[in-house]
Each structure stands twice: as C-alpha cells, then as structure tokens.
C-alpha positions in Angstrom: -64.7 -20.3 55.2 -61.9 -18.1 53.8 -58.1 -18.6 54.1 -56.4 -18.5 57.5 -52.9 -17.1 57.9 -51.1 -17.8 61.2 -48.3 -15.4 62.1 -45.7 -16.7 64.6 -44.1 -14.1 66.8 -45.5 -10.8 68.1 -42.4 -8.7 67.8 -42.5 -5.7 65.4 -42.1 -7.9 62.3 -45.0 -10.2 63.2 -47.2 -7.2 64.2 -46.3 -5.5 60.8 -47.1 -8.6 58.9 -50.5 -9.0 60.7 -51.2 -5.3 60.1 -50.7 -5.6 56.3 -52.7 -8.8 56.1 -55.6 -7.2 58.0 -55.7 -4.3 55.6 -55.9 -6.3 52.4 -58.9 -5.7 50.2 -60.1 -9.2 51.0 -58.3 -10.0 54.2 -57.8 -13.6 55.3 -58.5 -14.7 58.9 -55.4 -13.7 60.8 -54.1 -15.3 64.0 -51.1 -13.8 65.6 -49.3 -16.2 68.1 -46.9 -14.9 70.7 -45.1 -17.1 73.2 -44.7 -14.5 75.9 -47.3 -12.4 77.6 -46.3 -9.1 75.9 -46.1 -8.0 72.3 -43.4 -5.8 70.8 -40.4 -8.1 71.0 -37.2 -6.2 71.7 -39.0 -2.8 71.6 -39.7 -2.1 75.2 -40.0 1.3 77.0 -40.2 1.6 80.8 -41.3 4.5 83.0 -39.0 5.5 85.7 -39.1 8.1 88.5 -40.7 11.4 87.6 -42.1 9.9 84.4 -38.7 9.5 82.7 -38.7 7.1 79.8 -36.1 4.3 79.5 -35.7 2.3 76.3 -34.6 -1.3 76.9 -34.2 -1.9 73.2 -34.1 0.3 70.1 -34.5 4.0 71.1 -34.9 5.8 67.8 -35.9 5.1 64.2 -34.2 6.6 61.1 -36.6 8.3 58.7 -34.2 8.1 55.7 -35.0 6.3 52.4 -38.1 4.5 51.2 -38.2 2.2 54.3 -37.9 5.1 56.7 -40.6 7.0 55.0 -42.9 3.9 54.9 -42.5 3.4 58.7 -43.3 7.1 59.3 -46.4 6.7 57.1 -47.5 3.5 58.8 -47.0 4.4 62.4 -47.8 8.0 62.4 -50.3 8.8 59.7 -52.2 5.5 59.8 -52.0 4.8 63.5 -52.7 8.4 64.5 -49.5 8.9 66.5 -48.5 12.2 64.8 -48.8 14.3 68.0 -46.5 11.9 69.8 -43.5 12.1 67.4 -40.2 13.5 68.8 -37.9 14.3 65.9 -34.1 14.9 65.9 -33.6 17.6 63.3 -30.5 17.8 61.0 -29.0 20.8 62.8 -29.3 19.1 66.3 -26.1 18.0 68.1 -27.5 14.4 68.3 -27.8 14.4 64.5 -24.4 16.1 63.8 -22.1 14.7 66.5 -20.9 11.1 67.0 -17.8 10.1 68.9 -15.3 7.3 69.2 -13.7 6.4 72.6 -10.1 5.6 71.8 -6.9 5.8 73.8 -8.9 6.9 76.9 -10.4 9.9 75.2 -13.5 10.9 73.3 -12.9 11.9 69.6 -15.5 13.5 67.4 -16.0 11.7 64.1 -15.1 14.1 61.3 -18.1 15.6 59.4 -18.2 17.9 56.4 -15.3 18.6 53.9 -13.2 20.6 56.5 -13.4 17.6 58.9 -12.1 15.3 56.2 -9.2 17.6 55.1 -7.6 18.1 58.5 -6.0 15.4 60.8 -8.7 14.2 63.2 -7.6 11.9 66.0 -7.8 9.0 66.6 -6.9 8.7 62.9 -3.3 9.6 62.2 -3.9 11.1 58.8 -6.8 13.2 57.4 -9.6 10.9 56.2 -9.4 12.5 52.8 -6.5 10.1 52.1 -8.6 7.1 52.9 -11.2 8.5 50.5 -8.6 8.9 47.8 -7.4 5.4 48.3 -11.0 4.2 48.1 -11.6 5.9 44.7 -8.6 4.1 43.2 -8.8 0.7 44.9 -9.7 -2.2 42.5 -13.1 -3.9 42.8 -13.2 -7.0 45.0 -13.4 -10.4 43.3 -15.1 -12.5 46.0 -18.9 -13.0 46.2 -18.7 -12.0 49.8 -16.1 -10.6 52.3 -15.9 -9.8 55.9 -16.6 -6.1 56.9 -13.0 -5.8 58.2 -11.4 -7.2 55.0 -13.6 -5.0 52.8 -12.9 -1.8 54.9 -9.1 -2.6 55.1 -8.9 -3.2 51.4 -10.8 0.0 50.4 -10.2 2.4 53.2 -7.0 1.3 55.0 -6.2 -0.6 58.2 -7.0 2.4 60.6 -10.5 3.0 59.3 -11.1 -0.8 59.4 -9.9 -1.4 63.0 -11.3 1.8 64.6 -14.4 3.0 62.6 -15.8 -0.2 61.0 -14.9 -2.4 64.0 -16.9 0.1 66.2 -19.8 0.4 63.8 -20.2 -3.4 63.7 -20.3 -3.5 67.5 -22.7 -0.6 67.6 -25.2 -2.0 65.1 -24.8 -5.8 65.3 -23.0 -6.2 68.7 -20.7 -8.4 66.5 -17.2 -8.6 65.1 -16.2 -6.9 61.8 -13.9 -9.9 61.3 -16.8 -12.3 61.2 -19.7 -10.3 59.8 -20.5 -10.2 56.0 -20.3 -6.9 54.2 -22.7 -8.1 51.5 -25.4 -8.8 54.1 -24.7 -6.3 56.9 -23.9 -3.3 54.6 -25.5 -4.1 51.3 -25.4 -0.5 50.0 -21.6 -0.5 50.4 -21.2 -3.9 48.7 -23.5 -2.9 45.8 -21.8 0.5 45.4 -18.5 -1.3 44.9 -20.0 -3.9 42.5 -21.8 -1.3 40.4 -19.4 1.7 40.4 -16.1 0.1 41.4 -16.0 2.7 44.2 -18.1 2.9 47.4 -17.9 6.7 47.5 -18.8 7.1 43.9 -21.6 4.5 44.1 -23.1 6.1 47.2 -22.9 9.5 45.6 -24.4 8.4 42.3 -26.9 6.0 43.7 -28.2 8.4 46.3 -30.8 10.0 44.0 -31.8 6.9 42.1 -34.3 5.2 44.4 -38.0 5.6 43.6 -39.6 8.4 45.7 -40.9 6.9 48.9 -44.6 7.3 49.9 -45.4 10.8 51.0 -47.3 12.3 53.9 -47.1 15.7 55.6 -44.8 14.1 58.2 -42.6 12.4 55.6 -42.2 15.8 53.9 -41.4 17.5 57.2 -38.8 14.9 58.0 -37.2 15.4 54.7 -37.3 19.2 54.9 -35.9 19.3 58.4 -33.4 16.5 57.6 -34.4 14.4 60.6 -31.7 11.9 61.6 -34.1 9.9 63.8 -37.3 10.1 65.7 -39.0 8.5 68.7 -42.4 8.8 70.4 -43.1 10.8 73.6 -43.9 7.7 75.7 -41.1 5.7 74.2 -40.9 3.5 71.0 -43.1 0.8 72.6 -46.1 3.1 71.8 -45.7 1.8 68.2 -46.3 -1.9 68.9 -49.0 -0.9 71.4 -50.8 1.1 68.8 -50.4 -1.7 66.2 -51.8 -4.2 68.7 -54.9 -2.1 69.4 -55.4 -1.6 65.6 -55.2 -5.3 65.0 -57.7 -6.1 67.7 -60.1 -3.5 66.2 -59.7 -5.2 62.8 -60.6 -8.6 64.1 -57.2 -10.2 64.2 -57.0 -13.0 66.8 -54.0 -12.2 69.1 -52.9 -15.1 71.3 -50.4 -14.2 74.0 -48.5 -16.6 76.3 -48.9 -19.4 73.7 -45.5 -20.8 72.7 -45.6 -22.9 69.5 -44.4 -26.4 70.0 -44.4 -27.6 66.4 -45.5 -27.3 62.8 -46.7 -30.2 60.7 -48.1 -30.5 57.2 -51.3 -32.3 56.8 -52.5 -34.4 53.8 -54.5 -31.4 52.4 -51.3 -29.2 52.3 -52.4 -27.1 55.3 -50.3 -26.5 58.4 -51.2 -27.8 61.8 -49.7 -25.4 64.3 -49.4 -27.0 67.7 -49.6 -24.8 70.8 -49.4 -25.9 74.4 -53.0 -27.1 74.8 -54.5 -26.6 71.4 -53.9 -26.7 67.7 -54.5 -24.2 64.9 -55.0 -24.9 61.2 -53.4 -22.5 58.7 -53.4 -22.2 54.9 -50.2 -20.2 55.2 -47.7 -19.5 58.0 -45.6 -16.4 58.3 -42.7 -17.0 60.7 -41.5 -13.9 62.5 -39.6 -15.8 65.2 -35.8 -16.1 65.1 -34.5 -18.5 62.5 -33.0 -20.8 65.1 -36.3 -21.0 66.9 -38.2 -21.8 63.7 -35.6 -24.5 62.8 -36.7 -26.5 65.9 -40.4 -26.3 65.0 -40.2 -27.5 61.4 -41.4 -31.0 60.5 -39.1 -33.8 59.4 -39.8 -33.2 55.6 -38.3 -29.7 56.0 -35.1 -30.9 57.7 -32.8 -29.3 55.0 -34.5 -25.9 55.6 -34.2 -26.5 59.4 -30.5 -27.2 59.1 -29.8 -23.9 57.2 -32.0 -21.8 59.6 -30.2 -23.4 62.6 -26.9 -21.9 61.4 -28.2 -18.3 61.7 -26.9 -17.5 65.2 -27.6 -14.4 67.4 -25.7 -12.7 70.1 -26.8 -11.3 73.5 -26.6 -7.7 74.7 -26.8 -6.3 78.2 -28.4 -2.9 78.3 -27.8 -0.7 81.4 -30.0 2.4 81.6 -28.5 5.0 84.0 -30.0 8.3 85.2 -28.0 11.0 87.1 -29.3 14.0 89.0 -27.6 17.3 88.4 -25.0 15.9 86.1 -23.7 17.2 82.7 -22.1 15.5 79.8 -18.6 16.6 78.6 -19.8 16.6 75.0 -23.2 16.9 73.1 -24.1 14.3 70.5 -25.8 11.1 69.8 -23.4 9.0 71.8 -20.0 7.2 71.4 -18.8 3.8 70.2 -15.9 1.8 71.6 -13.7 -0.3 69.4 -12.9 -3.8 70.6 -9.2 -2.9 71.0 -10.2 -0.3 73.6 -12.7 -2.4 75.7 -13.9 -5.9 74.6 -17.1 -5.6 76.8 -18.4 -2.0 76.3 -20.0 -1.6 72.8 -20.9 2.1 73.3 -22.9 4.6 75.2 -26.0 6.5 74.0 -26.6 10.0 75.3 -30.4 9.6 75.5 -31.0 13.0 77.1 -29.3 14.9 74.2 -31.6 13.5 71.5 -34.8 13.3 73.5 -34.8 15.6 76.5 -38.6 15.4 76.6 -38.2 12.0 78.1 -36.0 13.1 81.0 -38.9 13.2 83.6 -39.6 15.8 86.2 -37.4 17.0 87.7 -35.2 16.1 84.7 -32.3 13.8 85.2 -29.5 13.0 82.7 -30.2 9.6 81.0 -27.5 7.5 79.3 -27.6 3.9 78.1 -24.5 1.7 78.3 -24.5 -1.3 75.9 -22.4 -4.3 76.8 -21.7 -7.3 74.6 -19.2 -8.7 72.2 -16.7 -11.5 72.9 -16.5 -10.5 76.6 -20.2 -11.3 77.1 -20.0 -14.6 75.2 -17.1 -15.8 77.5 -19.1 -14.9 80.6 -21.5 -17.8 79.8 -24.9 -17.8 81.6 -23.7 -18.0 85.2 -25.8 -16.9 88.2 -28.2 -14.2 87.0 -28.1 -12.0 90.1 -24.3 -11.9 90.1 -24.1 -11.0 86.4 -26.7 -8.2 86.9 -24.4 -6.7 89.5 -21.4 -7.1 87.2 -23.2 -5.4 84.3 -24.2 -2.5 86.5 -20.7 -2.1 87.9 -19.1 -2.3 84.5 -21.6 0.2 83.1 -21.1 2.7 85.9 -17.4 2.4 85.5 -17.7 3.1 81.8 -19.9 6.2 82.5 -17.4 7.4 85.1 -14.2 6.8 83.0 -15.5 7.7 79.6 -18.0 10.5 80.4 -16.8 11.7 83.8 -20.1 10.7 85.5 -18.5 9.7 88.8 -21.4 10.2 91.2 -23.6 7.2 91.7 -26.7 7.2 89.4 -30.1 8.0 90.9 -31.8 5.3 88.9 -30.4 2.2 87.2 -32.0 -0.6 85.1 -30.1 -3.7 84.0 -31.5 -6.1 81.3 -29.8 -9.0 79.5 -31.3 -9.5 76.1 -30.4 -13.1 75.2 -29.8 -13.8 71.5 -31.3 -10.4 70.5 -29.2 -9.5 67.4 -28.8 -12.1 64.6 -25.3 -12.3 63.1 -25.0 -12.1 59.3 -21.7 -13.9 59.1 -19.6 -14.5 56.0 -21.8 -16.3 53.4 -25.1 -15.4 55.0 -26.5 -14.6 51.5 -26.0 -18.3 50.5 -28.2 -19.4 53.5 -31.0 -17.1 52.4 -30.7 -18.4 48.8 -30.8 -22.0 50.0 -33.8 -21.3 52.2 -35.7 -19.6 49.3 -34.8 -22.4 46.9 -36.2 -25.0 49.4 -39.4 -23.1 50.0 -40.0 -22.6 46.2 -39.1 -26.2 45.2 -41.4 -27.7 47.8 -44.1 -25.1 47.5 -44.3 -24.8 51.2 -46.9 -22.2 52.3 -44.4 -20.6 54.6 -42.9 -17.1 54.5 -39.9 -15.9 56.6 -39.9 -12.5 58.2 -37.9 -10.8 61.0 -34.4 -9.7 61.9 -32.8 -13.1 61.1 -32.7 -12.5 57.4 -32.3 -9.1 55.7 -31.7 -6.3 58.3 -31.9 -5.9 62.0 -33.1 -2.3 62.3 -36.8 -1.5 63.1 -37.4 -0.3 59.6 -36.0 -3.5 58.1 -38.2 -5.6 60.4 -41.4 -3.7 59.5 -40.5 -4.0 55.8 -39.9 -7.8 56.2 -43.4 -8.1 57.7 -44.9 -6.0 54.9 -43.3 -8.2 52.2 -44.2 -11.4 54.0 -47.9 -10.3 54.1 -47.8 -9.5 50.3 -46.3 -12.9 49.6 -48.9 -14.7 51.8 -51.7 -12.8 50.0 -50.1 -13.7 46.6 -49.5 -10.1 45.7 -45.8 -9.6 46.3 -42.4 -10.7 45.1 -41.1 -13.9 46.6 -38.6 -13.5 49.4 
C-alpha cells in the first residue's frame, strides 16, 4: 500500500494541491475532504435572467508574472478551457481606467507620464512630486511597517490616505493602518530593501524574474498585454474543471464531510476524524483557514495552534446588481472608495465593461458593490434577513449616488461572505516563521496552503497548493 495524502479544504488551494499530487510521476493515494457540499470555496458564479453571469467572489485573474502564467497554463492548456477564456486586453478601458470616488465625485487615477506631470484630483499636486519624494526618501529601518506608515513615509500623506487606503480596502477589505506592507505588498517592501527606492526597485526588478512557463495562450496574453481574464461561464468553471479532472485521475473527493479533529498516532501517521468515520494519512495538506486548522490540531501542536489562531479574517458583503437600459458615466474596471469617504462601501466593479459577454440576453448592465471594512465589523451578526435588506439598500444607494444608477435594478443578489479575506497584520511574517519552525522542529507531516499565509489572490492560492504538493511529495522547498 502506497502513501496517502489527505487534503483538507476543497477551495481553489486544496483543489490545486490535489491536482499537482495526482500528476506526480508516482502519485500517492489522494483524498480531498470538503466540509460543505460544493467545491471551489469563494469562487462561485451564478446564472441570472437571460443567462447573465454573476460572480459572488473573485471575478477576474491577472495573467502577469510567473504565477499568472502558471495559472493560465494549468487552467487553460491542461484542463482544456482555452475556448472559454475571456481576456481583457491592454488597450481596453477596463485595463486602462481605474477610478477613486472622493469628495462625492469619480476621479480617474493618473496613468502614463502625462498623467503624472499634471495635477490630477483628488490629489492636490501632480503625482510626479510624490515620485520625486520617493526616490530621495531614506530606507526604512524596521523589519515590518503598516502599509499606511510605509506609503506616508515614501509617497506622502495624500497618497497614503487616498490611494493606499483604498487599495487595501479593495484587495484585503482591510485597514492600511493595520495591514503589513511586508506581507501584503512584498514587492514594494523588497524594492525598498534592495534598491532603497520602491520606484527604482520595481523598474530594475521588473525584468529579472525567470521566464514563466510558456504556452500559446501565455504568449498571447503577453503580446496583447492582458490585464485580467475570466471564463465564459464565470470563474467557477475553473474549480469545476479541476474537480472533474481529479475524479478522472482517481482522487477520492469527499463532500459534506467537515473534519472534527486531527491526532497523531504512535506510528507517526495522522488520524483524520470526520463526522462518522476516520481516515489515516501519511501527510496532511491543510488548505482550510488558519483559524479553522488551529481548532483541529492535537494537544502536542498547541504552540502551532496558538499562532494560527491569531491569523484573523474579515467578512465582505457582495451585492450584484443588474440594470436594464442603463449606462455608466465612465468606462473602466471600477472604482475604489477610501475609508474617509464611506466606511462601509469598499468599491464598485463595473462587470459589464470588462466582460460584456456575460451580460445575458437581452443584455443588462452588471455592477458589483463590495461592502466591508470597520462598518461591517460593527454591525455584528444580527438578524440575517434584516442585514440582507440593509446591504441591498446600501449598495443601491451607492450605485445611485456614485454612478447615477437611480432606477431600481432588474436583478439583485446579496451574499455575506463570513471571514473570507485573511488579514496580514503587522508582524504577520513572524507568525509564518514561527509556524514553519514548529513544523520543522517536530517533523510534523503537515503542510500549510491557502489564503491565510502568503497571498489572497487566486494565483497565490493556486501557487500555495502547488508548493504544498511538492513538499508533501518531498520534491519542493519547505514552506
């Protein structure tokens, strides 16, 4: 009997880990365990009237860099989804235009040299001056720093409180005054460490990375400068194709089986307790949130459980709206809202601009309003029905005020995603080091994967699954 690897969590990280395990030259027996009835985690696409596609989670994947190329290679070329890809090319408005909603108005973020040289509201001075300040600012001395402090020190208070505040809300649904620059924006942190200047570091470091794996699609994405891509039937086609692939390759996929505990046996193997049965595993890959894993670990791993329990996550309410016969005042990817403008609205994505193919028939304008931040945390978890109505009302008000969409929507979906985005707060890197030290010192046959650790984007999660599989197979670098 060969080795058995149990993968906990059937989100995109767990699916990717199982995929890479199943494709090893001598694959182990792989069992994927998912607590809910569906696979794919936060990636979920829903069909609406007339075949319109609504994304409840991520709505596009970036093809840039080695990780972006690897995802394209995995999902398209190897899973046969090439004909389903919807690209956003570099010359498209959704690639070029992003907006900030400040002072009750939409402002295009400056792009290109001309944009940097002229005053561009909401910034009081041309951003060229922030860039000049950045080139001459001394290197930071601390091993970590909040995103706000880093941006304020290098780019000035305006860029910090408007642009970086909004970016942290858009990507992490979190506060730039709490999030770690080292963990949330490692390329910015590294650029300063290596070149003393973020701008210089990004310019000089851009061409250095090893060429990512190539395929016809990767080459096309590079030639056409894609900013992102999706799939015709929505991004959930990716986990669905992965699941079908795993089943064909003999991976045992258990749905609706929450794990109740992990214990180490005398022979060093894991006993994985499910509701009504137990599994034995030579190695466990955990792709469930860190806080969930912390409650499953046995007493002898208490120090690890304590560290993992401190990696918190925040909730986001996603409201998908569709309007018949409506038009947007601007064309672009969407807009972000700084916390000073509205503590509850994180931003609005103009789905129809990037992916009109998903508008349905007859086509209707689709936008997604994201709600979260401190406002959502203070709401608590009151009556679910009343909060759904509140989210819908707040989203429709934002669409009316910020985009002029004053008519009632023809279709609306409201979903509250509880604890969906992990927060890499100040000192997050120490938690990862401490976890890695404990796993190495005790030689625990356990590998950590998923959004809790080193990146919350889909590409990061897929990469964490790939690395976890390599480590479980004994062929990859330790986490």
